[in-house]
C-alpha positions in Angstrom: -15.0 17.7 -12.4 -15.7 14.9 -14.9 -12.1 15.1 -16.2 -10.7 14.7 -12.7 -13.0 11.7 -12.0 -12.0 10.1 -15.2 -8.3 10.6 -14.4 -8.8 9.1 -10.9 -10.5 6.1 -12.4 -7.6 5.6 -14.8 -5.2 6.0 -11.9 -7.2 3.5 -9.9 -7.2 1.0 -12.8 -3.5 1.2 -13.3 -2.8 0.9 -9.6 -5.2 -2.1 -9.3 -3.3 -3.8 -12.2 0.0 -3.3 -10.4 -1.5 -4.5 -7.1 -2.8 -7.6 -8.8 0.5 -8.3 -10.4 2.2 -7.8 -7.0 -0.2 -10.2 -5.4 0.4 -12.8 -8.0 4.1 -12.4 -7.7 4.1 -12.9 -3.9 1.3 -15.4 -3.4 -1.3 -12.9 -2.2 -4.9 -12.3 -3.0 -6.4 -8.8 -3.2 -9.6 -8.7 -1.0 -10.8 -5.2 -1.1 -9.8 -1.6 -1.7 -9.1 0.5 1.4 -8.7 3.8 -0.3 -7.3 5.8 -3.3 -5.9 9.1 -4.1 -3.9 11.0 -6.7 -0.8 8.7 -6.2 -2.5 5.3 -6.4 -4.6 2.9 -4.3 -4.4 0.9 -1.2 -5.8 -2.7 -1.0 -6.2 -5.3 1.7 -4.3 -8.5 0.7 -4.4 -11.9 2.2 -1.7 -14.5 2.0 -1.8 -18.2 1.5 0.6 -18.8 4.3 0.5 -15.9 6.7 -2.5 -15.5 9.0 -2.8 -11.7 9.1 -3.8 -9.5 6.2 -1.6 -6.7 4.9 -2.1 -3.5 3.0 -0.7 -3.2 -0.5 -0.2 0.3 -1.7 0.3 0.6 -5.5 1.7 3.9 -6.7 1.3 5.4 -10.2 4.3 7.8 -10.2 7.9 7.1 -9.3 8.5 10.3 -7.2 5.8 9.8 -4.6 6.6 6.1 -4.5 10.3 6.6 -3.8 9.5 9.3 -1.2 7.2 6.9 0.7 9.7 4.0 0.4 12.4 6.2 2.0 10.0 7.1 4.9 9.1 3.4 5.5 12.8 2.4 5.3 13.7 5.1 7.9 10.9 4.0 10.2 12.0 0.4 10.0 15.7 1.2 10.6 14.7 3.3 13.7 12.3 0.5 14.8 9.4 2.9 15.1 6.1 1.1 15.8 4.1 3.9 17.5 4.0 7.7 17.4 2.1 9.6 20.0 0.0 6.5 20.8 -0.8 5.8 17.2 0.4 2.5 15.6 2.7 2.9 12.6 2.2 0.4 9.8 5.3 -1.8 9.5 7.1 -2.3 6.2 6.8 -5.9 4.9 8.1 -5.6 1.3 8.8 -3.2 -1.5 8.6 -3.9 -5.2 10.3 -1.2 -7.3 9.3 -2.6 -10.6 5.6 -2.5 -9.8 5.9 0.5 -7.4 4.1 -1.3 -4.6 4.7 -1.1 -0.8 3.3 -3.8 1.4 2.8 -3.0 5.0 1.0 -4.2 8.1 -2.5 -2.9 8.7 -2.9 -0.6 11.7 -6.5 -0.6 12.8 -7.8 2.3 14.9 -8.3 1.6 18.6 -11.8 2.1 20.1 -11.9 5.5 21.8 
């Protein structure tokens, strides 16, 4: 278990570094971490110009990153914003060098 935790911390550190570089590149500021997993981390970012925050997902490995990019591109091309009543995050920007996907944040509705 300790080895898995150490690996996730390393993954989180690398992903945070990429998210920070992405934020600097595009005039954003990382506010907080929303979540993490085996492929990377998701952070809330705020912009200097735009009024709404976005989610910045930084991947560690190329294969999961490329797979997720393809999904978001297909959703954007098909103009999908909702599935079965659930909001779908909208693609804002992709950075292949840093393996980062920026998207809108879809907050859950009160039930």
